[in-house]
C-alpha positions as CSV (number, residue, x, y, z in Angstrom):
1,M,111.8,105.3,91.9
2,K,107.6,105.2,92.1
3,L,105.1,107.4,92.5
4,I,103.5,106.9,96.3
5,Y,101.3,109.4,97.0
6,T,99.9,112.6,95.8
7,H,98.1,115.5,97.4
8,D,97.1,119.0,96.4
9,N,98.4,120.2,100.4
10,I,102.2,120.7,100.4
11,V,102.0,120.3,104.3
12,V,100.4,117.3,104.2
13,L,102.4,115.4,101.8
14,H,105.6,116.5,103.9
15,S,103.7,114.7,106.8
16,V,103.9,111.5,104.6
17,K,107.3,112.3,104.1
18,N,108.0,112.3,107.5
19,I,106.2,109.2,108.4
20,L,108.0,107.1,105.8
21,A,111.2,108.7,107.1
22,L,110.4,107.6,110.8
23,N,109.8,103.9,109.5
24,G,113.0,104.0,107.3
25,I,111.9,104.6,104.1
26,E,113.2,107.1,101.7
27,S,111.3,109.7,99.6
28,F,111.3,112.7,97.9
29,V,108.8,115.5,96.9
30,K,108.5,116.6,93.2
31,N,106.9,119.6,91.7
32,E,107.1,121.0,95.0
33,H,108.4,124.6,93.5
34,T,106.0,124.6,90.9
35,I,103.3,125.7,93.6
36,P,103.9,129.6,92.8
37,V,103.7,129.3,89.3
38,G,100.4,127.1,89.2
39,A,97.9,129.7,88.8
40,N,100.0,130.3,85.3
41,H,99.4,126.7,84.0
42,G,96.1,125.9,85.8
43,I,95.7,124.5,89.3
44,N,94.9,120.8,88.1
45,N,98.2,121.0,85.8
46,T,100.3,121.3,88.9
47,F,100.8,117.9,91.1
48,L,102.3,117.4,94.0
49,E,104.0,114.3,94.2
50,L,105.9,111.9,97.0
51,W,108.2,109.7,95.4
52,L,110.0,106.4,96.6
53,R,113.8,106.3,96.2
54,D,113.4,102.6,96.1
55,D,111.1,100.6,94.3
56,R,111.2,97.5,97.0
57,D,109.7,100.0,99.6
58,D,106.7,100.1,98.0
59,E,104.2,97.7,99.6
60,K,105.6,98.7,103.3
61,A,105.3,102.3,102.3
62,A,101.5,101.9,101.2
63,A,100.5,100.3,104.3
64,I,102.2,102.6,106.4
65,I,100.1,105.7,104.3
66,E,96.8,103.6,104.5
67,S,97.2,103.1,108.2
68,E,98.4,106.2,109.4
69,I,97.1,108.5,107.1
70,E,93.9,107.3,105.1
71,N,92.2,105.2,107.8
72,Q,93.5,106.5,111.1
73,N,91.8,104.5,114.0
74,P,91.4,107.3,116.9
75,K,92.8,106.2,120.1
76,D,90.9,106.7,123.4
77,A,91.5,109.3,125.8
78,W,93.3,108.6,129.2
79,T,94.2,109.8,132.4
80,C,97.4,110.7,133.9
81,S,98.7,108.7,136.6
82,G,100.6,111.7,137.6
83,C,98.5,114.5,137.7
84,G,94.8,113.3,136.8
85,E,94.7,114.9,133.8
86,E,92.2,113.7,131.1
87,N,94.3,113.6,127.7
88,D,93.3,113.1,124.2
89,G,94.2,109.5,122.5
90,S,96.6,111.5,120.0
91,F,99.0,112.8,123.3
92,D,101.8,110.4,123.8
93,V,102.4,112.5,126.8
94,C,100.6,114.4,129.4
95,W,99.8,118.2,128.3
96,K,100.0,119.5,131.7
97,C,102.6,117.4,133.6
98,Q,104.7,115.5,130.5
99,N,104.3,112.3,132.2
100,A,104.0,109.4,129.7
101,P,100.6,107.0,130.3
102,S,100.6,104.1,132.5
103,G,101.7,100.7,130.4
104,K,103.7,102.3,127.9
C-alpha cells in the first residue's frame, strides 16, 4: 500500500479515487471518518488520504492524477451536428439533444 494523494475536500478525494478506478487502479480513502472530530484535534491534524492497494500502480496513478486532476487541459467547445447547439468542451454529448460530437 502506498499514499498517492491528499486533499482537504472529501469530494475531490473521492473524485480522484473514482478516476483511478475507471483506469483499473484500486485505492481506498484513509481518515474519512475523522472529519467530524477534526475540530477537536485541530484541523491541520486531520488529513484525508488516498492510498493505492498495489504499489505497482504508483507510476500509472501519479500520471493519471497529474494529467486529469492537477493539469487539466481545457477542451475546445464544439457545435452539435444534430441540433446546431454550441457545447462546452467538457461535455461528451450535446446537452440539448444528447448526440455525441462527430468524430467520437
